[in-house]
Structure formats: structure tokens, C-alpha cells
C-alpha positions in Angstrom: -10.9 -17.1 -35.8 -7.4 -16.2 -34.5 -8.5 -12.8 -33.2 -11.5 -14.4 -31.5 -9.3 -16.9 -29.8 -6.9 -14.1 -28.6 -9.9 -12.2 -27.2 -11.1 -15.3 -25.4 -7.7 -15.9 -23.9 -7.4 -12.3 -22.8 -10.9 -12.3 -21.2 -10.0 -15.5 -19.4 -7.2 -13.6 -17.6 -9.5 -10.8 -16.7 -11.9 -13.3 -15.2 -9.2 -14.9 -13.1 -6.3 -12.4 -12.8 -4.4 -14.5 -10.3 -4.3 -17.6 -12.5 -0.8 -17.8 -13.7 -1.5 -20.7 -16.1 -3.9 -18.5 -18.1 -1.2 -15.8 -18.5 1.3 -18.3 -19.8 -1.1 -19.8 -22.3 -1.8 -16.3 -23.6 1.9 -15.5 -23.7 2.6 -18.6 -25.8 -0.2 -17.6 -28.2 1.1 -14.0 -28.5 4.7 -15.1 -29.1 3.6 -17.5 -31.8 2.3 -14.4 -33.6 5.3 -12.2 -32.8 3.3 -10.0 -30.4 5.7 -8.2 -28.0 3.3 -8.5 -25.1 4.0 -12.2 -25.0 7.7 -11.5 -24.6 6.9 -9.1 -21.7 4.8 -11.6 -19.9 7.6 -14.2 -20.1 10.3 -11.7 -19.1 8.3 -10.5 -16.0 8.0 -14.1 -14.8 11.7 -14.5 -14.7 13.3 -13.9 -11.3 15.9 -12.5 -11.1 16.3 -10.8 -14.4 19.7 -10.1 -16.0 20.6 -6.4 -16.7 19.9 -7.2 -20.4 16.5 -8.6 -19.6 15.7 -5.6 -17.4 16.7 -3.3 -20.2 14.5 -5.2 -22.7 11.6 -5.0 -20.3 11.9 -1.2 -20.0 12.2 -0.9 -23.8 9.0 -2.9 -24.3 7.1 -0.8 -21.7 8.3 2.5 -23.1 7.0 1.5 -26.5 3.8 -0.3 -25.7 2.6 0.5 -22.2 0.1 3.1 -23.3 -1.4 0.6 -25.8 -1.6 -2.2 -23.1 -3.4 0.0 -20.7 -6.3 0.4 -23.1 -8.4 3.5 -22.4 -7.1 3.7 -18.9 -4.1 5.4 -20.5 -6.3 8.5 -20.7 -6.4 8.6 -16.9 -3.1 7.4 -15.5 -0.2 9.5 -14.3 2.3 6.7 -13.8 2.1 2.9 -14.3 3.8 -0.4 -13.4 3.2 -3.7 -15.1 3.5 -7.1 -13.6 3.4 -10.4 -15.5 2.5 -8.4 -18.6 -0.5 -6.5 -17.2 -1.2 -3.2 -15.5 -0.6 -3.8 -11.7 -0.1 -0.3 -10.2 -1.0 3.2 -11.3 -1.8 6.7 -10.3 -5.0 8.3 -11.6 -6.1 11.9 -12.1 -9.8 11.1 -12.5 -12.2 8.2 -12.7 -15.2 9.0 -15.1 -18.1 6.6 -15.3 -16.9 5.1 -18.6 -13.6 4.1 -17.0 -15.3 1.8 -14.4 -16.3 -0.5 -17.2 -12.7 -1.1 -18.5 -11.6 -4.7 -18.0 -8.0 -3.6 -17.4 -8.9 -2.8 -13.8 -9.2 -6.5 -12.9 -5.4 -6.9 -12.7 -4.7 -3.6 -10.8 -3.4 -4.1 -7.3 -2.6 -0.6 -6.2 -4.1 2.9 -7.1 -2.7 6.2 -6.0 -4.5 9.6 -6.1 -2.5 12.8 -5.7 -4.0 15.5 -3.6 -4.1 18.0 -6.4 -6.4 15.8 -8.5 -9.3 15.9 -6.0 -10.5 12.6 -7.5 -13.4 10.6 -6.1 -12.2 7.0 -5.7 -15.3 5.6 -4.0 -16.8 4.2 -7.3 -13.5 2.5 -8.1 -13.1 1.0 -4.6 -16.6 -0.6 -4.9 -16.4 -1.5 -8.6 -16.9 -5.2 -9.3 -13.9 -5.1 -11.7 -11.5 -4.0 -8.9 -11.3 -7.5 -7.6 -7.5 -7.5 -7.4 -7.2 -4.2 -5.6 -5.0 -4.6 -2.5 -3.9 -1.1 -1.6 -4.8 2.5 -2.2 -3.0 5.8 -1.6 -5.2 8.9 -1.0 -4.9 12.3 0.6 -6.4 12.8 4.1 -9.4 14.8 2.9 -10.5 11.9 0.7 -10.2 9.5 3.6 -12.8 11.5 5.7 -15.2 11.4 2.7 -14.9 7.7 2.2 -15.5 6.7 5.8 -19.2 7.1 5.4 -19.6 4.8 2.5 -22.0 1.9 2.9 -20.2 -0.6 0.6 -17.2 -2.7 1.2 -13.9 -2.6 -0.7 -11.2 -5.3 -1.1 -8.5 -2.9 0.1 -6.2 -4.3 2.8 -3.5 -1.6 2.8 -4.5 2.0 3.2 -1.9 4.8 2.6 -2.8 8.3 3.6 -1.0 11.5 2.7 -1.4 14.2 5.3 -2.5 14.5 8.9 -5.3 12.3 10.2 -7.6 14.0 12.6 -8.3 12.2 15.9 -12.0 11.9 15.0 -11.1 10.3 11.6 -8.8 7.8 13.2 -11.5 6.9 15.8 -14.1 6.4 13.0 -11.8 4.4 10.7 -12.3 0.9 12.3 -16.1 1.3 11.9 -15.9 2.2 8.3 -17.7 -0.3 6.0 -15.5 0.9 3.1 -12.2 -0.2 4.9 -13.4 -3.1 6.9 -10.8 -5.4 5.4 -7.8 -3.1 6.0 -5.1 -4.7 8.1 -2.2 -2.2 7.4 -2.3 1.5 7.6 0.5 3.8 6.5 0.2 7.5 7.4 2.5 9.7 5.4 1.9 12.8 7.4 1.3 13.1 11.1 -0.7 10.9 13.5 -0.4 11.0 17.3 1.1 7.5 18.1 -0.5 7.3 21.5 -4.0 6.3 20.4 -2.5 3.3 18.6 -1.7 1.8 22.0 -4.5 3.4 24.0 -7.6 2.5 21.9 -8.7 -1.2 21.7 -9.9 -0.8 18.1 -6.3 -0.5 17.0 -6.0 -4.2 17.6 -7.9 -4.7 14.3 -4.7 -3.7 12.4 -1.8 -6.0 11.9 0.5 -3.0 11.2 0.5 0.7 11.5 3.2 2.9 9.9 3.4 6.6 10.7 5.8 9.5 10.5 6.6 11.8 13.5 9.3 14.5 13.4 11.3 12.9 10.6 11.0 9.4 12.1 9.4 6.2 10.9 7.4 4.4 13.6 6.1 0.9 12.8 3.7 -0.7 15.2 2.9 -4.4 14.6 0.5 -6.7 16.3 2.3 -9.4 18.3 1.5 -13.1 18.7 -0.6 -12.3 21.8 -2.9 -10.1 19.6 -1.6 -6.9 21.1 -0.1 -4.1 19.0 3.1 -4.8 20.8 6.0 -4.6 18.4 7.4 -1.1 17.9 10.3 0.0 15.8 11.6 3.6 15.5 14.1 4.7 12.9 14.9 7.9 11.0 13.4 8.5 7.6 15.9 8.3 4.7 18.5 11.0 4.8 17.2 12.4 8.1 19.4 13.0 11.1 17.3 13.5 14.3 18.1 16.6 16.3 18.1 16.8 20.1 14.5 18.0 20.3 13.3 15.0 18.3 15.2 12.6 20.5 13.6 14.2 23.6 10.2 13.9 22.0 10.7 10.2 21.3 11.9 9.7 24.9 8.8 11.3 26.2 6.6 9.2 24.0 8.2 6.0 25.2 8.0 7.1 28.8 4.3 7.7 28.3 3.5 4.2 27.2 1.7 2.0 29.7 3.2 -1.0 31.5 1.8 -3.6 29.1 2.2 -1.6 25.8 5.2 -3.5 24.3 6.6 -6.9 24.0 9.3 -5.9 21.5 11.1 -2.6 21.0 13.7 -1.7 18.3 15.1 1.9 18.3 17.6 2.7 15.5 18.6 6.2 16.7 21.8 7.9 17.9 22.7 7.6 21.6 20.8 10.1 23.8 20.7 10.0 27.6 17.0 10.6 27.9 16.1 8.2 25.2 18.3 5.4 26.6 16.6 5.9 30.0 13.1 5.7 28.5 14.1 2.5 26.6 15.5 0.9 29.7 12.3 1.8 31.6 10.1 0.3 29.0 12.2 -2.9 28.9 11.9 -3.2 32.7 8.2 -2.7 32.7 7.2 -4.9 29.9 10.2 -7.3 29.6 10.5 -6.2 26.0 13.8 -6.9 24.2 15.3 -3.6 23.3 18.1 -2.7 20.9 
């Protein structure tokens, strides 16, 4: 009877993974029986956690994370737990049997490394992937997924590598990624099309790298992709050539491209001139 009740409580969480009350009921039931997962659930609900609690959390996961992943432990390369359940992971493959594992229902993010050459389409459209919010894939996988005829719940798309112009143009028409509102390109993408092509307005935010810099474009209140910030990537010091490239990019933007501009770069005559020009043209606050 006890085992059956435990299975019922666990399945209730898989049926409604966002229901916090169900997790706490399960945690109470587990703790009454001395099950360490109950302790983890309670610990991960505490914010902030003391150093001692954080150490205990790590200890529990080091000892039990593989067990709490179920059979998905055969596939994962790294994992993160949230409120006692698998929330983020990297995978090396997704065989057919894996798609039936209930542990997917609590997973919010999946990452696939380039070397694994893993087909994630079945996972993206799997009915158990109801909590999936973001995915990180190599650029060659993106091109293959664009032609899918099913929708996925993904709202943040992270891409490793260079996105070809044709792929970027086709992305907004993809059924697979029709719910995406945030794109993060961790390679190279020409920033000009973000402002030049109307379909870019579908995205609330676009992050991209260019010459060691992080460019973040965000849609403003007027529904334009109008807020732009430019800053160096961590531990990167832009050289003169990079600064000149940024200056040329800003100078190439149209009169109505921006309503807000934040540039966190060293002083550079050409860059300062481009910033001032953009500020005069669009009345964008600049710093």
C-alpha cells in the first residue's frame, strides 16, 4: 500500500510538474520514511540557502542524482536538479525507449554537444516534454529542425556556431520553433539583418557574439527591436580593429533602428562618433 501511494504521489508530479503543492506533499511523505529525496526537495525550496545547506544539497546529489534520473542517467552528460527533480541536462543520444521516460516531464532545458550528432526532433515534439523551455544545439542541427511539421514548447533557442543567412531567414517560418521569443547565437551572426528584416520583430530578444563582443538586441515597448547593448565577453579586451568594426556597424544602422543604446567599451574616437550620430538620429539615450 505504501509503495503504491508513493508511486501515485510521484505520478501526480509528472502529470502537473509546475504544481508546487504536489511536490511538497511528496516531500513530506518521503521524509516520513527517511528517504533523502524528500530532504532535497525541501532544501531546494529554501532561498537563499546557507553554505551548510548548499553543501548538503551537493552531497545528496553526488550520492543519489543517478538514481533520481531513472533510465535517463544512461543518456545524460551533465544534470541539474530543481525542487528535487531533473530540470536541466545534456544528452548524448535519444533512443526511442527514452522518449517514454516520465522524468522528461520536469526537464526545462536540454543541451546537445556538436560531437554527439544527436537528433533532438523526437524529444522536442514528445508529449512528455511539456516543461521544456530552452534547448542548446549545434548550428547543423538547427538547419535540419527547421523543416519539421510539428510544434515544440521551446521559447529560448541557443545555437552553437555560425548561422547561415538562409537559415536565419527561414527560422521565423519554422513550425518547430514557432513559440521561440529569445535566440542566443554562440558563434557568429551578422547583426544587420536583426534590424533590417521585419520578421526579427517576432523575437523579444536576440543575443549574439561578434569579434569577442556580446550584442543583445531587445524589442522595445513600441514593438521594434530597438534596445541594443554591446559589451565585451568575459575576460576579453577589444582591440582597435574590433572597436572600428563596432563603430562601422553602428554607423550603418538606419535612422529609426534604436530607441536605447548602451555601449560598455573603452573610449575610441570612431566609436564615440558613431554613438553620438545614432543618438542624434534616433534620440536614443546612450551610455
